[in-house]
N, C-alpha and C positions, 0 to 999 in steps of 0.2 A: 126436694130432691137433694141427696147428699153429694158432695163434691167427690170426684174421683181423684184420690191422691195416694201417696205411698202408704200412709197409715191405714186408710180404708181398705186398700188391696190386701195388705198383710193381715188385717183383721178378718176379712172374709175368706181368706185362703189358709187359715190356721198358720199364720206366720210365713206363708209362702210354700208350705208343704203341699198344698193343693196344686200348685203350679208344677212342681216336680212330679207329683203323682200323675197329673194329666199327661205330661210329656212321656213318662215311662209307660203308661197304659197304652199309648199309641204304638209302642214297640212290643209290649207284652200284654195283649188284651185279656188273656185267660189266666193271668197270674196275679197274686197279691204282690204289688210292686214295692210297697213300703210297710214296715212294721215299726211303729213308734213305741219306744220304751223310754219313759221320762222325756229327755230332750234329744234322743239319739235314735236314728233309724238303722244304725250299723251299716254294713256293706251291702250294696244293692248291685244288681246286674247293670252294666254300663253298655248301652247300645252303640256308643261311639268308641268302644275298645273291645271289639269282637265278643260282646256279651259276657265278658269276664266280670266277676264281682270285685270291681275296683272303685265303685262310686260310693262315697260316704256322705250321707245327708244327715244333718243335725241342726238343732235350733240353738242359736247363739244370741246372747243379749250383749249389746255393745255399750260401753260407757265412754263418752267423749269428755275429756277433761279440757276445760277452757284454758286459754293462755292470756298473757298480758295484754294482747291486742283485742281480746273478746270482751267488750264492754259489759255485756250481760253477766258473764262469768265473774268479772272483776267486782261487779256490784253485789252479786249474791254469794259468791264463793262456794257454789254448789256445782257438782259435776252433772252434766246432762245425761239422762238415760234415754237412749233410743229404744223404740219398741223391739221386742225379739223378732228375729227373722230366720228363715231357713237358710242354711249355708250348705255348700257342697265342697268336698275335697276329694281328691283321688289318690290312689297309691302312687308311689314314685314313678316317674317316666310317663305320666298320663297328663290329662288336661289340668290346667292350673285351678286354684280355688276361686270360688265366686259366690255371689249372693243370688237368691231367687229373683230379686228385683232387677238384676242385670239382663234378664230375658224379657 
């Protein structure tokens, strides 16, 4: 049996897009809630902002650069690549940015 961890969840939910899709389908069951083009879903309806198209969902790949206190980084001199994950941002004056794994 595979361990449940952050990477396995991101892998099984297409980087977390499945999580956003599931939540949005609860509010809009008869609609296509996400349209992925490359790594961007564009603007989607936001059930937490009067159903306005203010929700921007996209896939982002993070690069974490080690520092002098990171022994592994100091030994390898290589930046760590985190797995891609779905991110969300909203237009100004809306909910702040976050990651799928925050839910």
